[in-house]
Structure formats: C-alpha cells, structure tokens
N, C-alpha and C positions, 0 to 999 in steps of 0.2 A: 536375193532380189532386196531391191531400196522400198523404200514407202517415203514418197514424198508428198501423197494426196493424202487432205482430211475434207471429210463431210460434214458438212455442220447441217445439223435438222432446225427450223427453223420456220419451221409450217404452221405453226400451231396460232389459235385463236388470240391468247392469251389470257383467257377467259377468266381465270383465280383470280388474276392482276387486275382485271378491270372491274369485279366484283368489289374486290377489297378499296377500290380509289375514294370509295362514298365514306371513309373511317379514317383513311391516313391521314396523317400530318405531312403535309405537302403542301406548296405554294401553288397557287391557279396555273401557272404558266407549267408546270413541272406536271400536275394533274392532266391538264389540256393534253400534254405531247402524251403521256401513256394511255390515253383514251384513244389517240387516233393511231398511234404506232405500236408495230410490234414491240415484246417489253426488250428486244436484244437492241431495238433502235432507240429506248428513250435516252435524253442527255443524262451522263452522272457525272457527281463530283464536280469540283470547281471549276476543270475542264472543259466540263460538258462535252466532252467525248462521249462514244455508244458503248455497251459491254461489246458489241460484235466489232468493233475497232478494237479493243482489249484483245479479244481473244483473238483475230488474224494478228495482230503485233506479237503475239506468244508464239502462235503456230508459226509464224517467218523467222522469228528467232531460233525456234526450236529446228529450223531445218526444212518446213514443208512448203514448196514451189506452186500446189495447184490447190486449190480449193474450191469446193463444191455446195453453194447453198441450195439446200432445198426448202421451196418457199411455195406460196400460194399465187395464184392467179391475182387475188386483191393485194399481196402485198409490196405495193412498188416502190414503196418507201425504200427498199432494200437499194433500189438503182440507182436512187438519188445518191446513195453514201459510194457505192463498190463501181457503180458504171452502168451505163446503159443497154449495152450489148448483153447479146443471150449469154454469149461464154467469152471466153480469153478478154475479159476486164482486166487492164494494169492498175494494182490499188496494194498502197504498202508491197511494194518489191516483189508480188506474187500474182500467180493468174485466179483472175476468180469467173466461175462458171454457174451459169442457173440450172439447177433444176426443179423443174413444176411439177408438182403433186397434183394430178388430176383426182375429181373425186366422181367418184361409179354413181351411172344414173340412178340409180335405184337406193341415194345416200343422199343427204344435207352435210354430213360432215367429213372429212377425211379418213379414209381406212386405215389410219394408225402408222405407228415406226417403221413396222417391217415392211409395209406397204411403202412409206417412204422410201425406202433404202432400196426396194426393188424397183420403183419408178426410177432411180436414180442412176440404178447401172443401166439400167435398158434404153436410159437415153444418154448416158455416156459407157459405151460398153467396155471400152479399156479398164475399168475398174471391175469387170467381170472375171479379169485373168491376174491383176495386179495386188500387191498390199496397200490397203489404206486405212485410216484411222476414220473413226464417227463419232459423232459427239454431240452433246443437245448444244442448241444455242441460248440457252439461258443462267449458263454458269459459266463461270469465268475460270477455267482449267489453265492451270500453273503451266509455264515453258518447261519446266520438268519433267511434269506428267505428260504432256503433249512430246518431248523426249525419249520418254520412257517407251514409248510404243513407238520407237523408230528404231530402238536398240535390235541387236542380235536378240534371237529368244528360243528357247529349245521346242516351239510349237507352231506352227502357222500362226493361229490366232492367239491376242492377248485381251486382259481390260486389267483396269487401275482396280486396287482392291484397296481402297480408303480405311483408315482405321476410325472407327466411331468414335477414340477420345480423341485423334487430330483431328477430326471435323467440329470436335467440340460437343457431341451432345451427349445424352443422359441415353442410359441405357431404354426409361422410358421412350423417348423421344425415337430411338434405331426402331421401334416396334413399327413406325408408321413406312421404313425405306425396305429397300430390298439387302437382305442380307446373304452371304456368298457362304457355302460349303467347299472346303477347299481342301484336297487332299494331303497329306505329309510329304508330296513331292511340288505342292505348288499348283496343281491341275485343278482349274473349276471341275466341282461334281455337279452343283446345284446352285441356281439362283433361289431365293425363299423370299417372297413376298410378302412383305406384312406379317413377319412372326407374332406368335402371342409374346407376352412377356415371361411367362412359365416357359417358355420353350431357349430361349436365347443363349442359355448355357449350352446346350448342342453344337453352336454354330462357333463358339468364341475356339482362336486356333492355340498354339501351342505355348504364343504369349500371353494367352488370353485377353487377345482383342477380339473384338467383332467388327467382321470384314464389310464392307459396304458397298455394292454398285453405284455408283455416281453417272451410269451409262454411258461411258467413254471406252472404247473399244479398238482393235485393230483386227481387220480381217485381210484371210486371203480371198480374193473374192470368189474364186473357183468355188471354196470352202462353204461360203455361208451363202451363195446364191440359193442353192436347191432349196436351202431351209427357208428362206424368205419367201420362195414361191408357194412352197406347203405350208406355210404358218397357219395352225388354224385361227379362226376367229374368236376373241374370249366372249364366254358367254354372257357375261354382266357388262363389260366394256362395251361391248361389239367391234370391238377390233384388231387388226393381228400386229401383237408389238413385239417388237425388237428382243428383248429378253425371253421372250418364247419361245425365236426361232434359236437360239442360242440353247437354252435348255433342250431345243430337239437337236442340234449337234452336238453335246456333250452326251448326251444317250448313246447317239450311236457312236462315238468315239470318246472315252472316256480321257484320253492325251490329246484332246483336240484343242482346248483352251487354257492357258497359263496365266496365273493371276500374280499380278506384278504392287508390290504392296508402295503404299505412298502413306505419310503423316502429315496431313497439313488441312488449313480451312480451307474452302470450296468456295467463293462468292455467289451468290446465286442472285436470281430474281423471279422466285415464286409467287409473293405478295408484293402489292403497293409499298409499305412496310421497307421492303427490302430496298427500295429506292434509296432512301433516306441514309441505311447504312454504309453505303457504298463511298470508300475512301478511294480514291483513284487517280 
C-alpha cells in the first residue's frame, strides 16, 4: 500500500508566536506579517518564501502527491499561497486540499489535534482506509524524514524518533518535550510528555540517546481513526490531542507503531525569535 498523502496541521492561532513579537529583534515589516499571518505563512530568509512553501517542496521531492491542509475558516492566507479552490489546487506539482476544522458550538477554540485529524478524515473519507503521513505546519521536516515514512516497514503505523543530541538540545531542554519509550525491537511503548529531569535515564535507548517525538507520524487510516473518535479530552489543556490517541493505540496493540530513528536539526517557528534564525 503506497503512502502518497501528507496531512499538514496549520489550524492553530500562533498565539505564542504573536505574544513574543513585542520583544523580538525583527524589522517592522516582518513583525507586521507575523502579527497578521499564520506562522507557516511568514516570509522567511532572503527569498521571502514561507515555511509552508519549503515543507511542501520537501514533501514533493519525497514523492507525496496529495497534500491536505487542516486549517480554520479565518486562515484565508493559505488560499492566497496554494490556490483558492477547496480541493485539487495544483501547487508545486502536488494537489492541495483544504480541510476546515470546525469549532464546536460550546467552545471558542478548536478541540485539538486529534479532533483536527478526525475532521480531516471525515471530510476526505479516502484517508480512512489508506496510508498517510501527518505533521505539524510549524516545523520544517526534511525530505529524508518525510521519505522515511513512505518506505516499507514492519507495522501499519510509524513515527520519526529524533535523537535529542541531533536536535541540539540539552537534557534539561528535553524535559520540555515529548520523549519516547521504545522497545528493543523498535516499537513504541509510550509517549511521555515533559518528563522530569530525574527520570530521563529511564528513556535512553541502547546508544544512550533520548528519543523525541516531534509530531510527525504515518498512519493506516483504519487503525488510527477509531482512536481519534474515542480520544479523551485532556483534563488541563481541554483538547483532544493526537499523541493521546497514539498512546491508546499502542496500549491496545504493542506492535502497532514502529519508531524510525533520525538524527538532525529540525527548524521550527515556535516563537518570533525563530524567524530571524531561518536560513533557507
């Protein structure tokens, strides 16, 4: 079964980015763009192209043909970039489709990443039965990482396990991320959110590396869809989160998700200061 579809989650409000603009050392033109646009649409580097442009470019080079952008009704800037149609926009030699994450009547914010993917799969039912990759829209995942998730593997589902040292993070910084507990035969046992510094050694692999989930997965739709629908709402963040759906999947089947190791830096746009660091 081929994996030629990439789902990119770009529906967030970029609130952390916008809050950090006040103190960021950026020119006023860039600050103005960052205030108005989703962070994946901010012009970057000398060429002024967006992170989303580079991410889709990497996906096309890795062999993806269909791109699904999960966004909100307010993020019309995406149509200015990739095309105005709801589906089948031709952009960078791929087909780009929009999935709109609706906000429930009793909420003012979206219901989270698991809900976003669930809504996308309901708007495009072909995803419920096929292999596809899903990732965040504020990280510039490499062509290699995207290609890894297209390759044949020993489980229906997979995710990239980044080495903490390859990402360039100290152990203390890694306590702010989601670490992975991986079996000796490379299957995901658990995703551990923000572990304490005292427990880090519990999650080192045989080479002494801490493995980090940066929210890039490949799923067989029929495997993950039931766990998206049944995903509980986080008691503190009040959202249905994709890592929680994955945790529930591996609790039911210990060999449902294989971990694919990579060691490389992963450019991102978490805060406004990250804009000035981009060299693309």
